[in-house]
Structure formats: C-alpha cells, structure tokens
C-alpha positions, -999 to 999 in steps of 0.1 A, spaced: 726 12 44 739 47 53 723 62 84 727 100 82 717 127 107 700 157 90 689 190 106 671 171 134 686 137 138 677 105 118 642 100 103 631 71 81 600 50 71 589 26 98 595 -11 89 616 0 59 647 16 72 634 26 107 635 -9 121 644 -21 156 677 -34 144 687 -1 128 673 18 158 696 -1 181 726 8 160 718 45 163 712 43 201 744 23 205 763 50 185 749 77 207 759 57 238 794 54 223 795 92 218 785 97 254 811 73 268 838 87 245 831 122 259 827 112 295 790 122 296 776 93 315 773 104 351 740 121 352 717 100 330 698 104 298 661 112 295 640 95 268 610 114 254 587 103 226 558 115 205 525 97 195 537 77 165 534 40 158 554 17 182 569 48 200 567 33 235 584 1 223 612 21 207 616 41 239 619 8 259 645 -4 234 665 28 237 665 25 275 678 -11 273 707 -1 250 717 29 272 716 8 303 736 -19 285 763 7 281 763 18 317 742 49 312 712 55 334 680 58 313 650 78 325 619 75 304 588 97 300 556 84 315 537 96 284 542 112 250 559 146 254 566 176 231 602 180 221 606 213 240 594 196 272 620 169 267 647 195 262 635 214 293 637 182 314 675 181 307 679 214 324 654 207 352 669 173 361 706 184 353 711 154 329 737 146 303 712 149 275 681 133 261 668 112 232 637 124 215 619 98 195 599 118 169 596 125 132 582 159 140 559 171 111 568 142 87 540 119 74 526 91 96 548 63 81 579 80 94 596 78 128 628 94 140 653 99 168 675 129 177 700 135 205 696 167 226 729 175 244 732 188 280 726 224 270 690 215 261 692 227 224 697 209 191 730 190 186 756 209 166 774 193 136 805 186 157 783 163 179 762 147 151 794 141 130 808 120 159 775 101 162 776 94 125 811 80 128 800 58 156 770 46 135 794 35 107 816 17 133 787 -1 149 774 -12 115 808 -28 108 813 -44 142 777 -51 151 787 -46 187 755 -36 205 751 -38 243 716 -45 256 704 -50 292 669 -63 294 649 -43 320 617 -51 339 616 -16 355 628 17 342 628 50 361 600 71 348 592 108 353 564 131 342 578 166 336 546 181 323 536 201 354 571 214 360 574 226 324 540 244 326 550 260 358 583 272 342 563 285 312 542 306 335 574 323 347 586 330 311 551 344 301 535 374 316 504 356 329 490 388 345 479 398 310 455 368 310 434 383 337 427 416 319 399 403 296 383 373 280 394 355 249 380 325 230 407 302 216 405 272 194 436 249 196 446 221 172 474 198 185 471 178 153 468 145 172 504 150 184 524 151 216 510 186 225 476 172 234 460 191 262 490 214 268 474 247 256 441 240 275 462 232 307 482 264 303 451 286 302 430 266 326 436 289 356 429 321 336 399 339 321 407 326 287 384 300 272 403 273 253 388 244 232 406 217 213 400 198 181 420 167 170 428 162 206 434 124 208 462 101 198 460 91 162 493 77 147 478 84 113 473 121 121 438 121 107 451 110 73 471 142 69 505 155 79 511 169 115 525 201 100 508 234 110 508 249 75 478 267 58 472 236 37 470 213 67 449 236 89 418 241 68 395 226 96 410 251 122 408 280 98 371 273 89 360 269 125 378 300 137 363 320 109 327 307 112 323 300 150 334 333 165 368 324 180 393 352 186 423 331 175 434 297 163 465 280 176 481 249 162 511 226 170 530 201 149 535 164 158 560 171 185 549 207 194 581 224 185 565 243 156 534 264 156 505 277 134 486 309 141 451 318 127 436 353 131 400 359 141 393 365 104 406 330 95 439 343 80 469 320 84 500 339 96 533 327 83 561 320 109 579 350 95 549 372 104 547 357 139 584 363 144 583 401 136 550 405 156 566 389 187 598 409 184 578 441 183 558 429 213 588 420 234 604 454 226 574 477 229 553 459 255 579 441 276 608 464 272 633 436 266 668 443 254 693 423 234 699 411 199 679 391 173 690 358 158 675 346 125 685 321 98 697 332 64 662 322 51 642 342 76 624 376 71 643 409 71 614 425 88 633 415 119 662 436 106 640 466 101 627 464 136 662 458 150 675 489 132 649 511 147 658 499 181 696 498 175 698 461 180 724 435 167 711 410 142 728 376 140 724 357 108 730 320 108 728 290 84 694 273 82 686 251 112 676 259 147 708 243 160 726 275 149 699 298 164 701 279 197 739 282 197 736 320 192 712 322 220 736 304 243 765 326 234 749 360 229 723 382 246 694 374 222 658 386 228 643 362 202 657 336 178 637 321 150 635 306 115 610 308 87 601 271 90 583 277 123 608 275 151 614 302 178 625 307 214 631 338 236 656 349 262 650 331 295 637 300 279 655 269 265 676 272 234 653 249 215 623 258 193 590 257 212 556 258 195 538 260 229 558 291 238 551 308 205 513 302 208 511 315 243 533 346 235 509 355 207 480 354 232 500 375 256 505 401 229 468 403 220 459 407 257 486 432 263 475 454 234 437 448 238 433 446 201 423 420 175 453 401 160 445 414 125 446 450 137 479 444 154 494 431 122 481 461 103 496 485 128 530 468 129 532 468 90 522 504 89 551 512 113 578 492 96 565 487 60 552 455 45 573 427 31 561 396 12 580 363 17 576 331 -3 595 298 -5 594 276 -36 601 239 -31 612 225 -64 615 187 -67 649 176 -79 660 140 -85 692 127 -69 706 125 -104 698 162 -111 707 176 -77 745 177 -80 743 197 -113 718 221 -99 738 226 -67 768 233 -89 748 260 -107 739 275 -74 775 276 -63 785 293 -95 755 316 -96 769 352 -101 748 381 -113 751 419 -113 713 422 -116 684 399 -108 650 409 -122 666 442 -133 674 450 -96 711 457 -89 728 431 -66 745 449 -37 756 420 -15 763 383 -20 761 359 10 773 323 10 766 314 46 742 286 35 735 283 -3 736 315 -23 718 347 -11 716 380 -30 706 413 -15 691 437 -40 692 475 -41 656 480 -31 660 457 -1 646 426 -17 665 394 -14 666 359 -27 682 327 -15 689 294 -33 698 263 -14 693 225 -15 672 210 12 693 190 37 665 164 43 645 161 11 651 159 -27 643 196 -32 659 228 -43 645 257 -22 642 293 -35 633 319 -10 623 354 -20 613 385 0 602 417 -15 577 445 -12 552 435 -39 539 404 -58 550 416 -92 586 418 -83 584 385 -64 573 367 -96 600 384 -117 628 374 -92 615 338 -90 613 335 -128 647 350 -133 663 326 -107 646 295 -120 656 303 -156 692 307 -146 692 275 -126 673 256 -153 647 243 -129 
C-alpha cells in the first residue's frame, strides 16, 4: 500500500488503511527525516484532535519518537492545529506531529508534520518523508520504546494570551455583542468562550462536547453543514455566528441575518479592516484559486499581491519570507502578520468580531459598504467527480486547454502556476485543476454576475467533456 502525503499530511479511513501498524511506519519515517536532518535536539510536540482512538495514536507516536532518540512532548488534551503550531514557537521545538483529519468525515484520521517554523511542511520536506515511508515499508525497521510516563504540557492558556496580543482587545470593551459559536464537536471546544470571557461580549456554544461522530455530519464549517447555527442566529437574536472545523484551523461566519459568508468574503473584509481600521502595512498573499477582491483592495492601497499554488503551505512560506499583512485561501484558511504562518480559524473568528466592534455596525452593513467601495464579485467552485480511470485524460485536457475566448470574453492572461487559469478582459477569471486529495476536478470561476458565471462554467465543462 502506498502512503502518500497530500496537502496536509496523510489521511485514511480508521481500521482500513489508518491502522496502528501503518501509523507506526509514518511516524518512523518522520523520525528518520528528523535524524537525517539533525533536528533531534529540542523535542517534538504531539497534538491531537477529538477523533476515535486519538489518545492511543498519540501515545504510539511518542513511543516511536522516543525509540529513535527524539524527546516526545504530548498534549494533555485535544488541541486545535494552530495551537499545536504555536507551541513549536513557544517551546522552541524541532517541530510537531498533529493527529487530525481536519474537516474529513468521522471514519477518517490523519497525521501531519509541522516543522520548526510552525507552518505547514513544504514539498521538499514531505517528499523526504515519503521516501522514508517507502524505505520503512521495505525494511520494516521500526524503533519503539515503551513508556509509562510521557512529558505533558497544556499550551491552551499561553496560546490564548498570545492571541490577546495579536487582537486589539480594547475594541471588546466598547459595546455589547451576542455571539453563538459552533466548534462542531471538535478540538476548538470552549476556545471562543474562553477568549471573550473577560470582555463584555456574551458568547454561547452549541455542539460543545466531544463526539467522534461529529453529530452524524462532517466537521466542516460550510453553509450545508451549519444549518443549525444559521437557523439559531437568525431566529434567536444573535449578532453573529462563528464556527470552527474539526481541528479549528478553518472557520465559518454567519451574519446577524443568517447569511453564510464564504471564506473569500471574510478575507476581503478582514484585509479592508486591517488597512482602514488598524493601519497595517505590507503585501497580500493568496492562492491562485482565491478571490481577486483582494487584488482590487491591494491596488487601491498600492500593495503587492503574491499569488501561490493551492495549499496554505505556500501561503505560510510567503508570510515567512515577505512582509505580508494577511494570507489566505478560498477553502477557509488565513493568518495575519505577527501570528504563526499556519491557518487559524480561531484567529479569523476573533478578527471578524474585532472588525464589527471597531466599526460599530452590523456585519451585513459592513459587507454592503465594502462591496460598494470596491465593487462586487461572485465566486463559485464546482467539484466534479472524476474516476481514477477518467482523471488522467481530463488532466491532459486541462494541460492542453487553450482558448482565445471563454464565454465570448477575450482571454488576456494564461497562468499555469497550479492547473490552468485564464484571466478575461472584463476582470473575470476561471481556474481548472485536479484535487490533490480527492477524485475530483475543480472549476473555480469569479465574475461580476451570475449570468456570466453560468456561461463560463458551461463553456469550460463542455471543452473538458465533464
């Protein structure tokens, strides 16, 4: 069986491919990578989410690391991925293992390696780990040291203290707000109520206990999965709804009217806030699939825009190397200057509340004003199922896709950074790319109206024969 690292490590179905035997292979491969690169002096932190057998997998990871001469430090309780990443910086460690399948269904588990810079591992690191996985599978050389006691730490309070330095908490004393939070039974339980506990903001939680089945749904803060939160915010007089995915690195935002905001909308609202209300300076980092509203705002303020392939690992890398105010992706990840180079759903939620309090307006009104200032864009992603047998042929059509016009709009630029992206003469754009983790072809379109959106989607699908 081939074990491959996708955008965020290795994920598989528990008791099918995600077994203790295969898990030990992966941890041994990571230990080999650490030893090969002399990254064994400062220890490795092990964080984990609320999934089935997660504590047992964490114990096993510690025993494999210790068996390879690497100090293992384990979390006392389930932690969000951003808290795990923050702990690397706070404790000055060589990295961390995060045991999570993020927003995947309940039958999945996963593991990813977070390097010493506290952001997602880049391909040059995951490629080495994959090579070590293949080597361990051949040799079956796994070193294990049975442990009765493992060093434990609880970084929750320190992370929250640090977040209070990144966020302008003075805004939370200017008025009252009623928030409904949904951690979706995941690792973010209680974090949002703790963050606002010392302020005038009233925060209540739903789905705030551990359930490895995630209430029978998926721990993904999309409009389809947040119907309970949307209905309660709309009918019970809350000012905003905030949601987190299974490991709290992604977010969902609901207006006081019960409208779901896409991650693209949240990104451009927060960029406008950080520029206009905070006076921050620097560039903007976004993936090739993320809204160009960020570009419109950046142009008005004479800011650089850094476009990356899909995956927050590339955003995090830009934030490490460049002066970036905000970095984000359309799938729901963001971070800002002064914070870790890892996506953080908690940060996103608290920043939205900071913006509301700073402007003293309803969220729906703020959206209206920002879109009046910069113009409105409509973004949509189509996820089209594609069997493993079909996928190579469709990918070939994407690579060979060449057009002077799409939906009667002249093509003015062709970008091949990740998939095939076309910029059209009216500012619309479309991107075609295969998913790196699922049997899907994704088509992204952004334009100014629904009619043109449909025409572009139909034209592209017809040419790709999907």
